[in-house]
C-alpha positions in Angstrom: 27.3 22.3 -134.2 28.2 26.0 -133.8 30.2 27.6 -136.6 33.3 29.8 -136.8 32.9 33.3 -138.1 36.2 33.9 -139.8 37.8 37.3 -140.1 35.0 39.1 -138.3 36.2 42.4 -136.9 33.8 44.0 -134.4 34.7 47.5 -133.4 32.2 47.6 -130.6 31.2 50.3 -130.3 31.9 52.4 -133.4 29.9 54.1 -136.2 29.5 52.7 -139.5 29.4 49.4 -141.3 32.3 49.2 -143.6 31.1 46.3 -145.7 28.1 45.1 -147.6 25.1 43.7 -145.7 24.5 40.1 -145.0 21.9 38.0 -146.9 19.2 38.0 -144.3 19.1 39.8 -141.0 17.1 37.1 -139.3 19.8 34.6 -140.1 22.6 36.6 -138.4 21.3 37.5 -135.0 18.3 38.5 -133.0 17.6 41.0 -130.3 16.1 39.6 -127.1 14.2 42.0 -124.9 14.4 42.3 -121.2 11.5 39.8 -121.0 13.5 37.2 -123.0 11.3 37.5 -126.1 12.5 38.2 -129.6 12.3 41.9 -130.4 10.9 42.9 -133.8 13.6 44.9 -135.6 12.7 45.9 -139.1 15.8 48.1 -139.3 18.2 45.2 -138.5 19.6 44.4 -141.9 23.2 43.8 -140.9 25.1 43.1 -137.7 26.0 46.8 -137.3 22.3 47.7 -137.2 21.7 45.3 -134.4 24.1 47.2 -132.2 22.4 50.4 -133.2 19.0 49.2 -132.2 19.7 47.2 -129.0 18.1 48.7 -126.0 19.1 49.0 -122.3 19.3 45.6 -120.7 18.6 43.8 -124.0 20.7 41.0 -125.7 22.1 40.6 -129.2 22.3 36.8 -129.8 24.1 35.4 -132.8 22.5 32.7 -134.9 24.0 30.1 -137.2 23.4 32.4 -140.2 26.1 34.8 -138.9 28.5 32.8 -141.0 27.1 34.9 -143.9 28.8 38.1 -142.6 31.1 39.8 -145.1 34.7 39.0 -144.2 36.0 42.5 -144.8 35.1 43.5 -141.3 32.3 45.4 -139.6 32.5 48.6 -137.5 29.7 49.0 -134.9 28.9 52.0 -132.8 26.0 53.5 -130.9 24.2 56.1 -133.0 25.2 59.7 -132.3 21.7 60.6 -131.1 21.9 57.8 -128.5 25.2 58.9 -126.9 24.3 58.0 -123.3 25.4 55.0 -121.2 23.8 51.8 -122.3 24.2 48.3 -120.9 23.5 45.3 -123.1 24.7 41.7 -123.8 26.4 40.2 -126.8 25.6 36.5 -126.7 28.0 34.6 -129.0 25.7 31.6 -128.7 28.5 29.1 -129.0 30.1 30.8 -132.1 33.8 31.5 -132.5 34.8 35.0 -133.8 38.2 34.9 -135.5 40.3 37.4 -137.3 43.5 36.6 -139.3 44.2 40.1 -140.7 45.5 43.3 -139.1 42.4 44.3 -137.2 41.5 43.2 -133.7 38.5 40.9 -133.4 36.4 42.9 -131.0 37.1 46.5 -130.1 35.1 48.5 -127.5 35.9 52.2 -128.0 32.8 54.1 -126.9 32.8 55.3 -123.3 29.0 54.9 -123.2 29.0 51.2 -124.0 28.7 48.7 -121.1 28.7 45.4 -122.9 28.6 41.8 -121.5 30.2 39.2 -123.9 29.3 35.6 -123.1 29.0 32.0 -124.4 31.6 31.6 -127.2 35.2 32.1 -128.3 37.1 35.2 -129.5 40.3 34.5 -131.4 43.0 36.4 -133.2 45.0 34.3 -135.6 46.9 37.0 -137.5 50.5 38.2 -137.4 50.1 41.9 -136.4 51.9 42.2 -133.0 49.6 45.0 -131.9 46.3 43.3 -132.7 44.3 41.4 -130.1 41.1 39.3 -129.8 39.6 42.0 -127.5 40.5 45.6 -126.9 38.5 47.7 -124.4 39.8 51.1 -125.3 36.9 52.9 -123.7 33.7 51.8 -122.1 33.2 48.6 -120.1 33.3 44.9 -121.0 32.2 42.0 -118.8 33.2 38.5 -119.8 31.2 35.4 -118.9 31.9 31.9 -120.2 34.1 33.2 -123.0 37.4 31.8 -124.4 39.7 34.5 -125.5 42.8 33.3 -127.4 45.7 35.0 -129.2 47.7 32.5 -131.3 50.2 35.2 -132.5 53.5 34.3 -130.8 55.0 37.7 -131.8 52.1 39.6 -130.0 53.1 42.5 -127.8 49.6 43.9 -127.2 48.2 41.2 -125.0 45.3 38.8 -125.5 43.1 41.5 -124.0 44.1 45.2 -124.0 42.3 47.6 -121.6 42.8 51.3 -122.2 45.4 52.9 -124.4 48.7 54.7 -124.0 47.9 58.5 -123.9 44.2 58.1 -123.1 43.0 59.1 -119.6 40.3 57.3 -117.6 39.9 54.6 -120.2 38.5 51.1 -120.3 37.1 48.8 -117.7 37.2 45.0 -117.8 35.6 42.4 -115.5 36.5 38.7 -115.9 33.9 36.3 -114.5 33.5 32.5 -114.1 34.0 30.3 -117.2 36.3 32.8 -118.9 39.6 31.4 -120.3 42.3 33.8 -121.6 45.3 32.3 -123.4 48.3 33.9 -125.3 51.8 35.3 -125.1 50.5 38.0 -122.8 47.2 37.8 -120.8 45.7 41.2 -119.9 47.6 44.5 -120.5 46.2 47.7 -119.0 47.0 51.4 -119.6 46.6 54.8 -118.1 43.7 55.0 -115.8 42.1 51.6 -116.7 40.2 49.3 -114.3 40.5 45.5 -114.3 38.6 43.2 -112.0 39.1 39.5 -112.0 36.4 37.6 -110.1 37.0 34.1 -111.5 38.2 32.3 -114.7 41.7 31.4 -115.9 44.6 33.4 -117.5 47.4 31.4 -119.0 50.3 33.4 -120.5 53.8 32.6 -121.7 55.2 36.0 -120.7 53.1 38.2 -118.3 49.6 37.2 -117.3 48.9 40.7 -116.1 51.0 43.8 -116.9 51.0 47.5 -117.3 53.2 50.2 -118.9 55.9 52.2 -117.2 54.9 55.5 -119.0 51.4 55.7 -117.5 50.5 59.0 -115.9 47.0 58.0 -114.6 46.6 55.3 -111.9 45.3 51.9 -113.0 43.1 49.9 -110.6 43.5 46.1 -110.7 41.5 43.9 -108.2 41.9 40.1 -108.0 39.0 38.4 -106.2 39.5 34.9 -107.5 40.5 32.8 -110.5 43.7 31.1 -111.6 46.4 33.4 -113.1 49.6 31.7 -114.4 52.6 32.5 -116.5 55.6 30.5 -117.8 57.7 33.4 -116.5 56.6 36.2 -114.3 52.8 36.2 -113.5 52.2 39.8 -112.7 54.5 42.6 -113.8 53.8 46.1 -112.5 56.0 48.8 -113.9 53.1 51.2 -114.0 51.3 53.6 -111.7 48.8 50.9 -110.5 46.9 50.1 -107.4 46.8 46.3 -107.2 44.7 44.5 -104.6 44.8 40.7 -104.2 41.9 39.5 -102.1 41.8 35.9 -103.3 42.7 33.6 -106.3 45.8 31.6 -107.3 48.8 33.3 -108.9 51.5 31.0 -110.3 54.9 31.9 -111.9 56.5 28.8 -113.4 60.0 30.3 -114.0 60.1 33.8 -112.6 58.5 36.1 -110.1 54.9 35.8 -108.8 54.4 39.6 -108.6 57.2 42.0 -109.7 56.7 45.6 -108.7 58.6 48.7 -109.9 55.9 51.3 -109.4 52.5 51.8 -107.6 51.1 49.8 -104.7 50.2 46.2 -104.0 47.8 45.2 -101.2 47.7 41.4 -100.5 44.8 40.3 -98.3 44.4 36.7 -99.4 44.9 34.2 -102.1 48.0 32.1 -103.0 51.1 33.3 -104.8 53.6 30.7 -105.9 56.9 31.2 -107.8 59.3 28.6 -109.1 62.5 28.9 -111.0 66.2 29.4 -110.0 68.9 31.8 -111.0 68.5 35.3 -112.3 66.8 36.9 -115.2 65.5 40.3 -116.5 61.9 41.4 -116.3 60.5 43.8 -118.8 62.6 46.3 -120.7 65.1 46.9 -117.9 68.4 44.9 -118.0 68.6 44.5 -114.2 69.2 40.9 -113.2 66.7 39.8 -110.6 66.2 36.6 -108.7 63.7 34.1 -109.9 61.6 32.0 -107.6 60.4 35.0 -105.5 56.7 35.3 -104.6 56.8 39.1 -104.5 59.7 41.2 -105.5 60.0 45.0 -105.2 62.5 46.8 -107.4 62.9 50.4 -106.4 66.5 50.5 -107.5 66.2 50.3 -111.3 66.0 53.8 -112.8 63.5 55.3 -115.3 60.4 54.3 -113.4 58.1 56.7 -111.5 57.2 56.9 -107.8 58.5 54.4 -105.3 56.4 51.3 -104.9 55.2 49.7 -101.7 53.7 46.3 -100.9 51.4 45.7 -97.9 50.7 42.0 -96.9 48.0 41.3 -94.4 47.0 37.8 -95.5 47.4 35.1 -98.1 49.8 32.2 -98.7 53.1 32.9 -100.3 55.5 30.2 -101.6 58.8 30.4 -103.4 61.6 28.2 -104.8 64.2 30.8 -104.1 66.0 31.8 -100.9 63.4 34.5 -100.1 59.6 34.4 -100.3 59.5 38.2 -100.5 62.4 40.4 -101.6 63.4 44.0 -101.7 65.9 44.6 -104.4 68.4 47.4 -103.6 71.3 46.4 -105.8 73.3 45.0 -102.8 72.9 42.5 -100.0 70.7 44.8 -97.8 67.0 45.3 -98.1 64.9 48.4 -97.7 62.4 48.4 -94.8 60.3 50.9 -96.8 59.4 48.4 -99.6 57.2 46.1 -97.5 54.7 46.3 -94.6 53.9 42.8 -93.4 51.1 42.5 -90.8 49.8 39.0 -91.7 50.0 36.1 -94.1 51.7 32.6 -94.4 55.1 32.2 -95.9 57.3 29.2 -96.7 60.4 31.0 -95.5 61.1 33.4 -92.6 60.3 37.1 -93.3 63.0 39.7 -92.8 62.1 41.4 -89.4 62.6 44.8 -90.9 59.3 44.4 -92.8 57.4 43.9 -89.6 56.6 46.0 -86.5 58.5 45.4 -83.3 55.5 44.0 -81.6 54.2 41.9 -84.5 53.8 38.2 -83.8 55.7 35.8 -86.0 55.4 32.0 -85.5 56.3 28.8 -87.4 54.4 25.6 -87.6 56.3 23.0 -89.5 57.7 24.7 -92.6 55.2 27.5 -92.6 55.9 30.9 -91.1 52.9 33.0 -90.1 52.6 36.7 -89.0 50.0 38.8 -87.2 46.4 37.7 -87.3 47.3 34.8 -89.5 49.6 33.5 -86.7 47.0 34.1 -84.0 44.3 32.2 -85.9 46.7 29.3 -86.5 47.6 29.1 -82.8 44.0 29.1 -81.8 43.3 26.1 -84.0 46.5 24.3 -83.1 45.9 24.7 -79.3 42.5 23.1 -79.7 43.7 20.2 -81.8 46.8 19.3 -79.9 49.8 17.3 -81.1 51.2 20.4 -82.7 54.4 22.3 -82.0 54.4 26.0 -82.4 57.6 28.0 -82.5 57.3 31.7 -81.3 59.9 33.6 -83.3 58.8 37.1 -82.3 56.2 38.9 -80.2 54.2 38.6 -76.9 51.5 35.9 -76.8 49.1 34.4 -74.2 47.5 31.1 -75.1 44.6 29.7 -73.1 42.6 26.5 -73.4 45.4 24.5 -74.9 44.8 20.8 -75.0 46.9 17.7 -74.5 49.9 17.4 -76.9 50.2 21.1 -77.7 53.8 22.3 -77.5 55.2 25.8 -77.6 58.9 26.8 -78.1 59.8 30.4 -77.3 62.6 31.3 -79.7 62.2 35.0 -79.3 62.4 37.6 -76.5 58.7 38.1 -76.0 56.5 37.2 -73.1 54.8 33.9 -73.8 52.2 32.2 -71.6 50.4 28.9 -72.1 47.4 28.1 -69.9 48.8 30.6 -67.4 52.3 29.3 -67.3 55.2 31.4 -68.6 57.5 30.1 -71.2 60.8 32.0 -71.1 63.2 32.5 -74.0 64.7 29.3 -75.4 62.4 27.1 -73.4 59.8 24.6 -74.5 56.5 23.8 -72.8 54.1 20.9 -73.5 50.6 20.5 -72.2 49.7 17.0 -70.8 46.2 16.1 -69.6 45.1 19.7 -68.8 42.3 20.2 -66.3 38.9 20.9 -67.9 37.0 23.7 -66.2 33.4 23.1 -65.3 30.8 25.5 -66.5 28.7 24.8 -63.4 29.2 26.8 -60.2 29.8 24.8 -57.0 27.4 25.6 -54.1 28.7 27.9 -51.3 30.3 25.7 -48.6 28.8 25.5 -45.1 30.9 26.0 -42.0 31.1 22.2 -41.3 32.4 21.4 -44.8 35.8 23.1 -44.5 37.7 19.9 -43.8 36.1 18.0 -46.6 36.6 20.8 -49.1 40.3 20.9 -48.2 40.5 17.2 -48.8 38.8 17.4 -52.1 41.1 20.1 -53.1 44.1 18.0 -52.4 42.7 15.1 -54.4 41.9 17.4 -57.2 45.5 18.6 -57.4 46.6 15.1 -57.6 44.2 14.1 -60.4 44.0 17.2 -62.5 47.0 16.4 -64.7 50.6 17.3 -65.2 52.6 19.7 -67.3 56.1 19.2 -68.7 58.6 22.0 -68.8 62.1 21.8 -70.2 65.0 23.9 -71.3 65.8 23.9 -75.0 69.2 22.9 -76.1 71.2 25.8 -77.5 
């Protein structure tokens, strides 16, 4: 059974050890070389010295004897003569690192440290609202198979803090598979920090991801996968941040999926779902905003920086409110400058002002699709048949549609199905379409003209029929 290391404070990557040494270095940890073999380290007399002696690509692995660590806390840092980038791994080896005092559990504060933390649990169980299980103030931290938990319900600093207010070009964090982050806040980032989420889960009561409105340097946040959820608003962006959503699942249980007051958001994939009804405030501003909106842009509320903008080219967006995406302007009108929608699937119709005049918008059942998302859906539906597609906007030519495929043209665009035009407010269904042969017929001889004409007449009779009817207004 792995043991808990109580009140261990690792300031990775700092300078001195502020406490007495442990009983036996070999009982605390070991250094594994790049070949996986245990490295002989005569100077490793305490945990701090392990960090001072770990080499590029090597691993510090905790052992059961790590429970002998002095509980006053340890500060660890690369030696001054080794101030150059160094990548290494900190293998918790199934242990739980826990602090109940005022200090954060692990703190990375050296720009030259590139540390991978894996295989264990990091907890903060104290009452200091600014402390956290993990702070990446400078340098880089990669998380693999790690549970990070902040049990402090009065926390304001996040379960993981990346960067710091007032520092430029600060920390980097990468979250990989097997990582679980739980607390009042998930990940907070500041002033030029970089956060990449490839996999894992984030469960927060307030914001799962959030920045700070006073940032002067642009943060970069990329979501490639994982499950990100909050009991209120999942992602709050009041800061100068470039957020890219390529994949993953984002869920707001009683708020907004992504709330934006500054910076840019680029949605290319993934799923964003927001539930909740009524109105509420987000962050420090007192503006009452609608809940149950997948993505909300608020460029009206004052005291934030540059205007924000959201581009949607893909993904699936779902909302409990009246709008899937919303531009808050303080009145009933929306600003066409807040969104650029060129793709994606939505559970409600998108305001046309967010799309180009020639952009395609369709609906299949209760799902509205735009741009390439719509084209791909039509391609699949026309092959499968027994599907009705409503064309809301745009010009479209569909070929190779099979039996049971129906198109309703609700817009003013030019729509064709298997070569037949479907005019505005008309419906067209394909019944037993002719299948084209890939084989070429031989060139006819002069004496075959009559027989060819007869075959042609028979073919017209057997090729199938099409239905065409006017929609009721």
